[in-house]
N, C-alpha and C positions, 0 to 999 in steps of 0.2 A: 331550833329557830330562835333568833334573837328576840328578846322581850323588852319592850319599852315601858317606862313608868307612865301609866295612863290615868289621868284624873278625870273623874266623872263630874256631872253637874252638882251632885251633892257635896263633893269635895270642894268645889269652888264656892258653893253656898256657905259651907262651914268656914272657909277662909274669909269670905266677905263679912260674915257675922262677927268674926273676931276683930274686924277693923271698924265696926260701927261704934258710935259713942254709947256709953252706959247711961241708964236712967229710965224713968217711967215712960218717956216718950219713945223709947227704943225697945219694945218688948221682944223677947226671944221665943215666945211660944210658937209652935208649928202652925197653929190655926190663926195666928195674927196676920193682919193685912201686910205688915212690913215683911214678915218672913216669906209670905207667898210671893211678894214682889221680888225679894232677893232670890228665891228659888227659880222664879221665871226668868230673871235676868241672867243668872249664872248657868242655867241648863244649856244654853246655846254654846257656852264656852266648853262645857264638857263634851257636847256633841262634836264640836270642831276637833277637840283633842283625840277623841275616839276615832274619828275619820282619819286624822293625820297618822295615828299609830297603825291603823289598818294599812294605809298606803305604804308605810315604812316596813311593816312586818310581812305583808302579804303581796301587795302589788309590785314591790320592788324585786320580787323573786320570780323569774320567768317560768319556774317549774309549777307554780301554783297561782299565778296571776289570773284574774278574771275580768275585773273592770277595765284594766289598762292593757288587756291582751291585744286589742286592735292597735293600740299605740306602739306596743312592742313589735308587732308584726310589720307595721308600716316602716319603722326605723330599721328593720332588718330585711327589707325587701320581700316580705311575704304578703299574701300566699304565693308559694312557688308555682309556676305554670305546670310543673310536673304533676301536680295534684289537681285533677279536674273535678273530682267528686267532692260533695260536701263532707266536712270533717267535724267530728265532735270536739268539744272543748279540750278533752284530754289529748286527742291527736294533734290539735293545733299547738298545745303546750309542748308536746314532744318534738314536733317539727321545729318550733322556735329554739328549743334547747339544742337540737341537732345542728341547726344553722349557726348558733353561737359558739358551739364547742368543736365544730368540725375542723380538723387539722389537715386531713388529706393524706393519702398514701397510694401505692400502686401494688401492694402485696395482695395475695389471696385473702389473708386474714382481714384486711381492711374491708374488702368488698363483701365477704361473708358476714362480717360484723355489721356492716351497714344494712344488709338484708335482714339480719336478725333484729336490729333495732326497729326496722319498719314492719316486723311481724312475719317475715318470710324465712323459711328454711331452705337454704341453697347450698350447693357445692359447685366447684369450678374445675373444668378440665382444660388443660393446655395441650398443644399439639406441636409436632415437629415432623419433618419429612424423613423418609428412610435414608440411613447413612451407611454406605458400604464400609466394611471394616469394623463397624460397631454393632450393627444389627444383624440378625440372622434370618434366613429365608424359612418359609413354612409357618405353621401355626405356633407362634411363640407366646401365646397366652398361657396363664398358669391358673391353677385352682387354689383357693384359699386353704390355708392349713390351720386356721383357728387363731393365729397370732394377730394382734391388732395394735399398731399397724403392721402389715406384712410387707417385707422388702424382697425384691427380686434378686437372684444371684447373678444376673447378667451385668456386664460392665456399665452399660448406660443407665439401667434402671436400679442399680445397686444401692443408690443413696436416696431413692424416692419411694414413698409408700405406694403400694399397688392399689388401684381403684377398680371398681366395677364399671360397666358402661354408663351408669347413672352418676358417676363422679363420687360415689361413696366408697369407704374402705371395704375391700373385698371380704366377704364372710367365709366361714368354713365350708368348703366344698363348692363354693361359687366360682364361676369362671370370670377371670379378670377381663378388662378391656384390652384392646390391642396396644402394645407398647408404642407402636407407631402407626401411621396411616398410609403406608405404602409410598411408592415413588410419587414425587410431586415437586412443585416449585418451592424454593426456600421461603416464599411468602406464607407457607402453611403455618409457620411458627407465629405469625401475627394474628392468628384466630384463636379465640378461646370461647368455651361454652359455659353458660350459667344454667345449671340444672335446678329448676324450681321444684321442691318436694312438697311444699305445703303453702297454701295461700294464707293471707292474713285474716284474722277474725277479730272484729271489734264488737264486743258485747256492750249492751247498755249498762251503765253504772250510775249509781246515785252519788251525790256529794261532789266535792271539788274535783274537777278534771273528769267528771262522768258525762252522762248524756243529758239531753234537754228534753223534757216531756213534751210530746207533740211535734218534735222536730227529728230526733234521732230514733231509728228503728231498734228493735230488740237485738238484732244481729245484722252487722254489715260484713259481707264476704268480699274482701278486696282482691281484685285481679291485679296482676303485677305490672300494670301500666306505669305506676309511679316508680317502681324498682327499675324497669327498663329505661325510663327517661333519665333517672339519676345516674345509672351506670353508663349509659351512653354519653352523658355529659362529663363524667369524671374518669372514664377509662383512659389509658394511655392513648395519645392521639394517633399513633401509628397502628393501632390494633383494631380488629373487627370483632363484634360481639355476636354470638349465636345464643338464643334462649331456647331451652329445651323443657317442655312441659310433659313429656311422655311419662315421667316418673311421679307425677302429681298424685299424692296420697290423699284419701279422705281425711278431712280435718276432725280432730277429736273434739266433740262438743263440750268436754269438760276442761279443755286446755285453756289456761289463763284464768280459770276461776279460782278465787281465794279459798 
């Protein structure tokens, strides 16, 4: 963090004393009336400089701003309507940084990273219709052999990792998902599923970016309304989203603790 030279009221008092005339009428004793007046007059200058340094060092940084957080949010169009619930100071700071640094993309990694930033563990499944000459009839699922990631030996799936029905890498001995979803219209490829594995946990924290006593609870368990809203907003316009919560796992109470 950048550090600015910050002078206190005592520093200003010392400088002012050096500018005063010398002589018996200008005593320098700390208990003298003159020095008490000088100290009183210069303390406000020190207070102003301390406040100015704080604004430069703290409030100019969106990651740690507190007093100017509402002003930052107003200038960046926040709060976002996707967040309907009350948020802690730390969550508001993270939302601000997300809005300021968002570049956008349409890859799996982008959407999975967005979910992770919001506190959710997600995977994504994409689909396509059955294709004669490329796919085979019957049960063409495979069992995991322990390699991670595991790749299929079929022509179509040979370059893609094999996932389980929950969109995760198939484990040893686990049955994979179907490589395709049977006969259907070509529009099948315009659908994709977001598997939500774990909800977001916001624990009460003290200090900058933490909770506020009497306002924030000890723990807030977030449902994925915000994630759904943002993904629906930023998904490719020609696609349709399906959200799957069947694989939602119990949250680790120690997750995220220092």
